[in-house]
ZAZA-607078 format. One record per residue (C-alpha): residue in three letters; x, y, z. Coordinates in Angstrom, 1 decimal. Layout:
BEGIN
<ALA <X Y Z>>
...
***
This chain:
BEGIN
<UNK <1.8 -5.9 10.5>>
<UNK <0.5 -9.2 11.8>>
<UNK <-2.9 -9.2 10.1>>
<UNK <-1.4 -8.1 6.8>>
<UNK <1.2 -10.8 6.9>>
<UNK <-1.4 -13.4 7.7>>
<UNK <-3.5 -12.3 4.7>>
<UNK <-0.5 -12.6 2.4>>
<UNK <0.2 -16.1 3.6>>
<UNK <-2.9 -17.4 1.7>>
<UNK <-1.7 -15.5 -1.4>>
<UNK <1.7 -17.2 -1.1>>
<UNK <0.1 -20.6 -0.7>>
<UNK <-2.2 -20.1 -3.7>>
<UNK <0.7 -18.9 -5.9>>
<UNK <2.8 -21.9 -4.9>>
<UNK <0.1 -24.3 -5.9>>
<UNK <-0.4 -22.6 -9.2>>
<UNK <3.4 -22.4 -9.9>>
<UNK <3.2 -18.6 -10.4>>
<UNK <6.4 -16.6 -10.8>>
<UNK <8.1 -15.4 -7.7>>
<UNK <8.2 -11.9 -9.2>>
<UNK <4.4 -11.8 -9.3>>
<UNK <4.3 -12.7 -5.6>>
<UNK <6.8 -10.0 -4.7>>
<UNK <4.7 -7.4 -6.6>>
<UNK <1.5 -8.5 -4.9>>
<UNK <3.1 -8.1 -1.4>>
<UNK <2.9 -4.3 -1.7>>
<UNK <0.1 -1.9 -2.6>>
<UNK <0.6 0.2 -5.7>>
<UNK <-0.2 3.5 -3.8>>
<UNK <-0.7 4.6 -0.2>>
<UNK <-2.3 8.0 0.6>>
<UNK <-2.1 9.4 4.1>>
<UNK <-3.6 12.8 4.5>>
<UNK <-4.0 15.4 7.3>>
<UNK <-7.6 16.5 7.8>>
<UNK <-8.0 19.8 9.8>>
<UNK <-11.6 20.4 10.9>>
<UNK <-13.2 23.4 12.5>>
<UNK <-15.3 22.1 15.4>>
<UNK <-18.6 23.5 16.6>>
<UNK <-16.8 25.1 19.6>>
<UNK <-14.5 27.1 17.3>>
<UNK <-11.4 24.9 17.9>>
<UNK <-9.6 23.0 15.2>>
<UNK <-9.0 19.2 15.4>>
<UNK <-6.7 17.4 13.0>>
<UNK <-7.7 13.9 11.9>>
<UNK <-5.7 11.3 10.0>>
<UNK <-7.2 9.9 6.7>>
<UNK <-6.0 6.9 4.6>>
<UNK <-6.6 5.5 1.2>>
<UNK <-4.7 2.4 0.0>>
<UNK <-4.9 1.5 -3.7>>
<UNK <-3.7 -2.0 -3.7>>
<UNK <-3.9 -3.3 -7.3>>
<UNK <-5.7 -2.2 -10.5>>
<UNK <-4.6 -5.0 -12.9>>
<UNK <-8.2 -6.0 -13.5>>
<UNK <-9.9 -2.6 -13.3>>
<UNK <-10.3 0.5 -11.2>>
<UNK <-9.5 0.2 -7.5>>
<UNK <-12.6 -0.5 -5.5>>
<UNK <-13.4 -0.4 -1.8>>
<UNK <-15.1 1.2 1.1>>
<UNK <-14.3 4.0 3.5>>
<UNK <-14.6 3.4 7.3>>
<UNK <-14.7 5.9 10.1>>
<UNK <-13.4 4.3 13.3>>
<UNK <-11.1 5.3 16.1>>
<UNK <-8.9 2.2 15.5>>
<UNK <-8.4 2.7 11.8>>
<UNK <-4.6 2.5 11.0>>
<UNK <-2.5 1.8 8.0>>
<UNK <-2.0 -1.9 8.6>>
<UNK <-5.8 -2.4 8.8>>
<UNK <-6.5 -0.4 5.7>>
<UNK <-3.7 -2.1 3.7>>
<UNK <-5.1 -5.5 4.7>>
<UNK <-8.6 -4.6 3.8>>
<UNK <-7.5 -3.2 0.4>>
<UNK <-5.7 -6.5 -0.3>>
<UNK <-8.8 -8.5 0.6>>
<UNK <-10.8 -6.3 -1.8>>
<UNK <-8.4 -7.1 -4.6>>
<UNK <-8.9 -10.8 -3.9>>
<UNK <-12.7 -10.5 -3.4>>
<UNK <-13.3 -8.7 -6.7>>
<UNK <-11.2 -11.3 -8.5>>
<UNK <-13.0 -14.3 -6.8>>
<UNK <-16.4 -13.0 -8.0>>
<UNK <-14.9 -12.1 -11.4>>
<UNK <-15.9 -8.4 -11.5>>
<UNK <-13.6 -5.9 -13.3>>
<UNK <-12.2 -4.1 -10.3>>
<UNK <-9.0 -4.1 -8.3>>
<UNK <-8.7 -3.5 -4.6>>
<UNK <-8.7 -0.4 -2.5>>
<UNK <-9.8 0.7 1.0>>
<UNK <-9.8 3.9 3.0>>
<UNK <-10.7 5.4 6.3>>
<UNK <-10.4 8.1 8.9>>
<UNK <-9.2 7.5 12.4>>
<UNK <-12.1 9.0 14.3>>
<UNK <-15.0 8.1 16.6>>
<UNK <-17.9 9.5 14.5>>
<UNK <-20.3 9.1 17.5>>
<UNK <-18.3 12.0 19.2>>
<UNK <-18.9 14.4 16.3>>
<UNK <-22.0 16.5 15.6>>
<UNK <-23.6 16.1 12.1>>
<UNK <-22.0 19.3 11.0>>
<UNK <-18.5 18.3 12.2>>
<UNK <-19.0 14.9 10.4>>
<UNK <-20.0 16.6 7.2>>
<UNK <-17.0 19.0 7.3>>
<UNK <-14.6 16.1 8.0>>
<UNK <-16.1 14.1 5.1>>
<UNK <-15.9 17.0 2.7>>
<UNK <-12.3 17.8 3.4>>
<UNK <-11.4 14.1 3.0>>
<UNK <-13.2 14.2 -0.4>>
<UNK <-11.2 17.2 -1.4>>
<UNK <-7.9 15.4 -0.5>>
<UNK <-9.0 12.2 -2.4>>
<UNK <-10.5 13.8 -5.5>>
<UNK <-7.2 14.0 -7.5>>
<UNK <-6.7 10.2 -7.0>>
<UNK <-10.3 8.8 -7.6>>
<UNK <-12.7 8.6 -10.4>>
<UNK <-15.1 6.1 -12.1>>
<UNK <-12.2 4.6 -14.1>>
<UNK <-9.6 5.2 -11.4>>
<UNK <-10.8 4.4 -7.9>>
<UNK <-14.4 3.9 -6.9>>
<UNK <-15.4 4.5 -3.3>>
<UNK <-18.2 2.9 -1.1>>
<UNK <-19.5 2.9 2.4>>
<UNK <-18.1 0.6 5.1>>
<UNK <-18.0 0.7 8.9>>
<UNK <-19.8 3.8 10.3>>
<UNK <-20.3 5.4 6.9>>
<UNK <-23.7 5.8 5.3>>
<UNK <-25.4 6.6 2.0>>
<UNK <-25.7 10.2 3.2>>
<UNK <-21.9 10.4 3.7>>
<UNK <-21.4 9.0 0.2>>
<UNK <-23.7 11.8 -1.0>>
<UNK <-21.5 14.4 0.6>>
<UNK <-18.4 12.9 -1.1>>
<UNK <-20.2 12.8 -4.5>>
<UNK <-21.2 16.4 -4.1>>
<UNK <-17.7 17.6 -3.2>>
<UNK <-16.2 15.5 -6.1>>
<UNK <-18.8 17.0 -8.5>>
<UNK <-17.9 20.6 -7.4>>
<UNK <-14.2 20.1 -7.8>>
<UNK <-14.4 18.3 -11.2>>
<UNK <-17.3 20.4 -12.6>>
<UNK <-19.4 17.4 -13.6>>
<UNK <-21.9 15.1 -12.0>>
<UNK <-20.3 11.7 -12.0>>
<UNK <-22.3 9.2 -9.9>>
<UNK <-20.1 6.2 -10.9>>
<UNK <-17.3 7.5 -8.7>>
<UNK <-19.0 6.2 -5.6>>
<UNK <-21.4 3.3 -4.8>>
<UNK <-23.7 2.8 -1.9>>
<UNK <-25.3 6.2 -2.6>>
<UNK <-28.9 7.3 -1.9>>
<UNK <-31.3 6.2 -4.6>>
<UNK <-31.9 9.9 -5.5>>
<UNK <-28.3 10.2 -6.5>>
<UNK <-28.2 7.0 -8.6>>
<UNK <-28.0 4.4 -5.9>>
<UNK <-29.0 0.8 -6.5>>
<UNK <-32.2 -0.9 -5.3>>
<UNK <-31.4 -3.9 -3.1>>
<UNK <-28.0 -2.6 -2.1>>
<UNK <-28.8 -2.5 1.6>>
<UNK <-29.5 -6.3 1.8>>
<UNK <-26.9 -7.4 -0.8>>
<UNK <-24.0 -8.6 1.4>>
<UNK <-26.2 -10.7 3.7>>
<UNK <-28.4 -11.9 0.9>>
<UNK <-25.4 -13.0 -1.1>>
<UNK <-24.0 -14.9 1.9>>
<UNK <-27.3 -16.8 2.2>>
<UNK <-27.0 -17.8 -1.5>>
<UNK <-23.5 -19.1 -0.8>>
<UNK <-24.9 -21.1 2.2>>
<UNK <-27.6 -22.5 -0.1>>
<UNK <-25.0 -23.6 -2.7>>
<UNK <-23.0 -25.3 0.1>>
<UNK <-26.1 -27.0 1.6>>
<UNK <-27.0 -28.4 -1.8>>
<UNK <-23.6 -29.9 -2.3>>
<UNK <-23.5 -31.3 1.2>>
<UNK <-27.1 -32.5 0.9>>
<UNK <-28.1 -30.5 4.0>>
<UNK <-31.8 -30.2 4.9>>
<UNK <-32.3 -26.5 5.6>>
<UNK <-35.1 -27.0 8.2>>
<UNK <-32.9 -29.3 10.2>>
<UNK <-29.8 -27.0 9.9>>
<UNK <-29.3 -24.8 13.0>>
<UNK <-27.6 -21.4 12.5>>
<UNK <-26.1 -19.0 15.0>>
<UNK <-25.1 -15.4 13.9>>
<UNK <-22.7 -13.1 15.7>>
<UNK <-23.6 -9.5 14.8>>
<UNK <-26.9 -7.9 14.0>>
<UNK <-25.6 -5.0 11.9>>
<UNK <-26.6 -4.6 8.3>>
<UNK <-24.8 -7.8 7.2>>
<UNK <-25.8 -10.0 10.1>>
<UNK <-29.4 -8.9 10.1>>
<UNK <-30.0 -9.5 6.4>>
<UNK <-28.2 -12.8 6.5>>
<UNK <-30.4 -13.9 9.5>>
<UNK <-33.6 -12.6 7.8>>
<UNK <-32.9 -14.3 4.4>>
<UNK <-31.6 -17.5 5.9>>
<UNK <-34.8 -17.7 8.0>>
<UNK <-36.9 -17.1 4.8>>
<UNK <-34.9 -19.9 3.1>>
<UNK <-35.9 -22.3 5.8>>
<UNK <-32.8 -22.5 7.9>>
<UNK <-33.4 -22.6 11.7>>
<UNK <-31.9 -19.5 13.4>>
<UNK <-31.2 -20.5 17.0>>
<UNK <-28.8 -17.8 18.1>>
<UNK <-28.3 -14.1 17.5>>
<UNK <-26.0 -11.6 19.1>>
<UNK <-25.4 -7.8 19.1>>
<UNK <-22.9 -5.6 20.8>>
<UNK <-24.7 -6.0 24.2>>
<UNK <-25.1 -9.8 24.3>>
<UNK <-26.6 -12.9 22.8>>
<UNK <-29.9 -14.7 22.8>>
<UNK <-30.6 -18.4 22.2>>
<UNK <-33.7 -20.5 21.5>>
<UNK <-33.4 -24.1 20.3>>
<UNK <-36.9 -23.9 18.8>>
<UNK <-35.8 -21.0 16.6>>
<UNK <-35.9 -17.2 16.4>>
<UNK <-37.6 -15.0 14.0>>
<UNK <-35.0 -12.3 13.0>>
<UNK <-37.6 -9.7 12.0>>
<UNK <-39.3 -10.0 15.4>>
<UNK <-36.0 -9.9 17.2>>
<UNK <-35.0 -6.7 15.3>>
<UNK <-38.4 -5.1 16.1>>
<UNK <-37.8 -5.8 19.8>>
<UNK <-34.3 -4.4 19.6>>
<UNK <-35.5 -1.2 17.9>>
<UNK <-38.1 -0.8 20.7>>
<UNK <-35.8 -1.6 23.7>>
<UNK <-32.3 -0.8 22.4>>
<UNK <-31.1 -4.4 22.8>>
<UNK <-32.0 -8.0 21.9>>
<UNK <-31.5 -9.0 25.6>>
<UNK <-34.7 -10.1 27.2>>
<UNK <-36.4 -11.1 23.9>>
<UNK <-39.4 -13.3 24.9>>
<UNK <-38.7 -17.0 24.9>>
<UNK <-35.0 -16.7 24.6>>
<UNK <-32.1 -17.5 26.9>>
<UNK <-29.5 -14.7 27.4>>
<UNK <-25.7 -15.2 27.3>>
<UNK <-22.6 -13.1 26.8>>
<UNK <-22.1 -12.1 23.2>>
<UNK <-18.8 -14.1 22.7>>
<UNK <-20.4 -17.3 24.0>>
<UNK <-22.5 -17.6 20.8>>
<UNK <-19.3 -18.8 19.0>>
<UNK <-19.1 -21.8 21.3>>
<UNK <-22.6 -23.2 21.1>>
<UNK <-23.6 -26.5 19.6>>
<UNK <-24.9 -25.5 16.2>>
<UNK <-24.5 -26.7 12.6>>
<UNK <-23.6 -23.4 11.0>>
<UNK <-21.8 -20.5 12.7>>
<UNK <-21.8 -17.1 11.1>>
<UNK <-19.4 -14.5 12.5>>
<UNK <-20.8 -11.3 11.0>>
<UNK <-19.3 -8.6 13.2>>
<UNK <-15.6 -8.2 13.9>>
<UNK <-12.2 -9.4 12.8>>
<UNK <-10.3 -12.1 14.7>>
<UNK <-13.1 -13.3 16.9>>
<UNK <-12.1 -17.0 16.5>>
<UNK <-8.5 -17.4 17.6>>
<UNK <-6.2 -20.1 19.2>>
<UNK <-7.7 -19.1 22.5>>
<UNK <-11.3 -20.1 21.8>>
<UNK <-11.1 -22.4 18.7>>
<UNK <-11.1 -25.5 20.8>>
<UNK <-14.6 -24.6 22.1>>
<UNK <-16.1 -24.0 18.6>>
<UNK <-18.6 -26.8 18.1>>
<UNK <-20.0 -25.8 14.7>>
<UNK <-19.1 -28.0 11.6>>
<UNK <-19.5 -25.1 9.2>>
<UNK <-18.4 -21.5 9.4>>
<UNK <-19.6 -18.8 7.0>>
<UNK <-17.2 -15.8 7.3>>
<UNK <-19.5 -12.8 6.8>>
<UNK <-17.2 -10.4 8.6>>
<UNK <-13.7 -9.7 7.2>>
<UNK <-11.1 -12.0 8.7>>
<UNK <-13.2 -13.3 11.7>>
<UNK <-11.1 -16.5 11.9>>
<UNK <-7.4 -15.9 12.4>>
<UNK <-5.2 -17.4 9.7>>
<UNK <-3.5 -20.1 11.7>>
<UNK <-6.7 -21.0 13.5>>
<UNK <-8.4 -21.3 10.1>>
<UNK <-5.9 -23.8 9.0>>
<UNK <-6.1 -25.8 12.2>>
<UNK <-9.9 -25.9 12.1>>
<UNK <-10.0 -27.0 8.4>>
<UNK <-7.5 -29.8 9.2>>
<UNK <-10.0 -31.0 11.8>>
<UNK <-12.6 -31.2 9.2>>
<UNK <-14.6 -28.0 9.5>>
<UNK <-15.9 -26.4 6.3>>
<UNK <-15.2 -22.7 6.4>>
<UNK <-16.5 -20.5 3.6>>
<UNK <-14.0 -17.6 3.4>>
<UNK <-14.8 -13.9 3.7>>
<UNK <-13.5 -13.1 0.2>>
<UNK <-16.3 -15.3 -1.2>>
<UNK <-19.0 -15.3 1.5>>
<UNK <-19.4 -11.5 1.9>>
<UNK <-18.6 -10.6 -1.7>>
<UNK <-22.2 -9.8 -2.4>>
<UNK <-21.6 -6.3 -1.3>>
<UNK <-18.9 -5.5 -3.8>>
<UNK <-20.7 -7.5 -6.5>>
<UNK <-23.7 -5.1 -6.2>>
<UNK <-21.4 -2.1 -6.0>>
<UNK <-20.2 -3.3 -9.5>>
<UNK <-23.8 -3.4 -10.6>>
<UNK <-24.4 0.1 -9.3>>
<UNK <-21.3 1.3 -11.1>>
<UNK <-22.6 -0.3 -14.4>>
<UNK <-26.1 1.2 -13.8>>
<UNK <-24.6 4.7 -13.4>>
<UNK <-22.4 4.4 -16.4>>
<UNK <-25.3 3.2 -18.6>>
<UNK <-27.8 5.7 -17.2>>
<UNK <-30.3 3.0 -16.2>>
<UNK <-32.3 2.6 -13.0>>
<UNK <-32.8 -1.1 -12.3>>
<UNK <-35.5 -2.8 -10.3>>
<UNK <-34.6 -4.8 -7.2>>
<UNK <-35.6 -8.2 -8.7>>
<UNK <-33.3 -7.6 -11.7>>
<UNK <-30.4 -6.7 -9.3>>
<UNK <-30.8 -9.7 -7.1>>
<UNK <-31.2 -12.0 -10.1>>
<UNK <-27.8 -10.8 -11.4>>
<UNK <-26.3 -11.0 -7.9>>
<UNK <-27.4 -14.6 -7.5>>
<UNK <-25.8 -15.6 -10.8>>
<UNK <-22.5 -13.9 -9.8>>
<UNK <-22.4 -15.6 -6.3>>
<UNK <-23.4 -19.0 -7.6>>
<UNK <-20.8 -19.0 -10.3>>
<UNK <-18.1 -17.8 -7.8>>
<UNK <-19.0 -20.5 -5.3>>
<UNK <-19.0 -23.3 -8.0>>
<UNK <-15.6 -22.2 -9.3>>
<UNK <-14.1 -22.2 -5.8>>
<UNK <-15.7 -25.5 -4.8>>
<UNK <-14.4 -27.2 -8.0>>
<UNK <-10.9 -25.9 -7.4>>
<UNK <-11.0 -27.1 -3.8>>
<UNK <-12.0 -30.6 -5.0>>
<UNK <-9.4 -30.7 -7.8>>
<UNK <-6.5 -29.6 -5.6>>
<UNK <-7.9 -31.3 -2.4>>
<UNK <-7.6 -28.1 -0.5>>
<UNK <-9.8 -25.9 1.8>>
<UNK <-12.2 -23.3 0.4>>
<UNK <-10.1 -20.3 1.4>>
<UNK <-7.0 -21.6 -0.4>>
<UNK <-9.2 -22.5 -3.4>>
<UNK <-10.8 -19.0 -3.4>>
<UNK <-7.3 -17.4 -3.3>>
<UNK <-6.2 -19.7 -6.1>>
<UNK <-9.2 -18.5 -8.3>>
<UNK <-8.4 -14.8 -7.5>>
<UNK <-4.6 -15.0 -7.7>>
<UNK <-4.8 -16.8 -11.1>>
<UNK <-7.1 -14.1 -12.5>>
<UNK <-4.9 -11.2 -11.2>>
<UNK <-1.8 -12.9 -12.6>>
<UNK <-3.4 -13.4 -16.0>>
<UNK <-4.3 -9.7 -16.1>>
<UNK <-0.8 -8.7 -15.2>>
<UNK <0.8 -11.0 -17.7>>
<UNK <-1.5 -9.8 -20.4>>
<UNK <-0.1 -6.3 -19.9>>
<UNK <3.5 -7.1 -20.6>>
***
């Protein structure tokens, strides 16, 4: 329960600053619905394995539940509940008409054949179908889930309901109503947030050094778009290690090298180091874009960056976050920094409901407006209340959720 309690502590602080009723806080401390399902799957060798699946529907005061599905061996109820809560906050911060949800299966997908993975996904979709829908709960990809997996879920949902309803799920293949630009949206949105921060702090992009932990979809697109925007990418890491070059790295060339060799280690002109060490280098902007809780009390004292952009979910532990901001670090919180993903999920949902197929430029233009507005609102609250950006973001979100709840009674 530690991660969940830590997440709620920011809600409590925001509610106190806003003088919100205690009853509201009590209600927000618990999800509205928790689904835990048994998933028996016939394996390729003829045996049956039973997996555990989860879906937490945290709050729908502002609209349908919204959130991804992850397939990972460490998925558990505490994690899913926390992620669902964060989704509720995230949707409210960027002011899109969704609540928060999250789901997952406790499984290592790398150990399954494609057929086993599809059978597991389809039985999960069968168990979820009575509880989801475009106006009820809208699913999306997350860790180890792909557009192809979303397509399987949509197919199963369509069979069971008797109608083709693409708006029940986002992050789909383009052929099934997916959104152009969705693949880059989270990282791209994070760079727009960095740009807004740089403008307010009068930072020169070309003189601003950036290190990024994680070269998955989010980290790579953040690195690529930040490089295009003129920021100096000096450090990158993946699951096998990190590379460093004070003169700068070209993320596209690094990824080309990784795709050819299987790792970024040994990239020409770079210095190698253990992956975790990238968090401790002298750099202007640090971007944890991989795992939760990578900056803790154990290593916070060695963090030399003055700015942290939380592109992963919860990369800085709650108490460590507070200590670092008290020391003067500027930390853009996950519920704002990585909200470009859910913002474009909203756009895909709107596209599906209207029957349109939008061009990428139109999508990114709308995303930029959403992210810029959300950052400005959070920044202004932080200045008005003389507080850090995470508390300010939670204040923006909590106020919107409270207003929606109060408008219903």
